[in-house]
N, C-alpha and C positions, 0 to 999 in steps of 0.2 A: 256362262250362256255359250251355246254352240254357234259357231259361224255359220251364215246362210250363204249357200251358193246357188247362183241363178244362171241358168244356161239355156235361154230359149233358142239359140242360134242353131241348133242341130237341125231343125226341120226344114231349113232352106237348102239343104244339100242338092235335092233334086232339081230345083230351079236353077242352082248354081251350075250344076253339070251342063245344063243346056247353053248357059250364057259364058262358060268358061272359054269357049273359043273366041269369043269377042274381046275378052280381056287379056291383053298381052302384058300389060303392067298393071300393078295393084296400086294405082295412084289416082283412081277416080271411083266414086259411088256408081255402082251399076244398078242397084235396086234399092232406092231409098226406103228406110223403115222408120220414118219419123214418128208415127203414132205408136208404134210397139216400143221405140227407144223411151218415149214420154212415160209410158206405162212401166217400163224397167226402172226409170229413175224414181217414179212414185213409190215403187215397191223397195228400192234401194233406200230411199229417205225415210220409209216407214221403219225398216229394220234398224238403220242407224240410230233412228230417234230412240229406240229400245236398247241401245248399246250392243247391238248384235253386229258383229264384223260381216261385211258382204263382200263377196268376190265376183267380179264379172269376167266371165271368159269370152273374148272377143276374137273373131278369125275372119279371114277373107271371104269366106262362104256367105257371111252374113249380109254385107251391103257391097262388098268388093274391094275394100281398103281398110285395114285395120287402123292405120293412123287416123284417117279421116272420121271413122266411126267412134273413136276414142275422143278426138276433138269434139265431135257432136255431143258425147255423153258428158264430157267434162263441161261444156257450155250448159248443158241442160242442168246439171247438178249445181252449178253456180246460180242458176236461176235468173 
């Protein structure tokens, strides 16, 4: 089975550019995406249940902090 790659994070770049000036450090969430993250986790769980490897690409453009976004995803995956 082929791995599934999910990257919904690209569409946030325009919003990010406007907010970039506000973010000096990447240590806080600038724009929470909780509802979308929950959908991403649902999709991830679905493909994982089918024994399909899932790779998520997370960057600072999405919420403002990769480590904090990853923590949120991990928490949602643990359910």
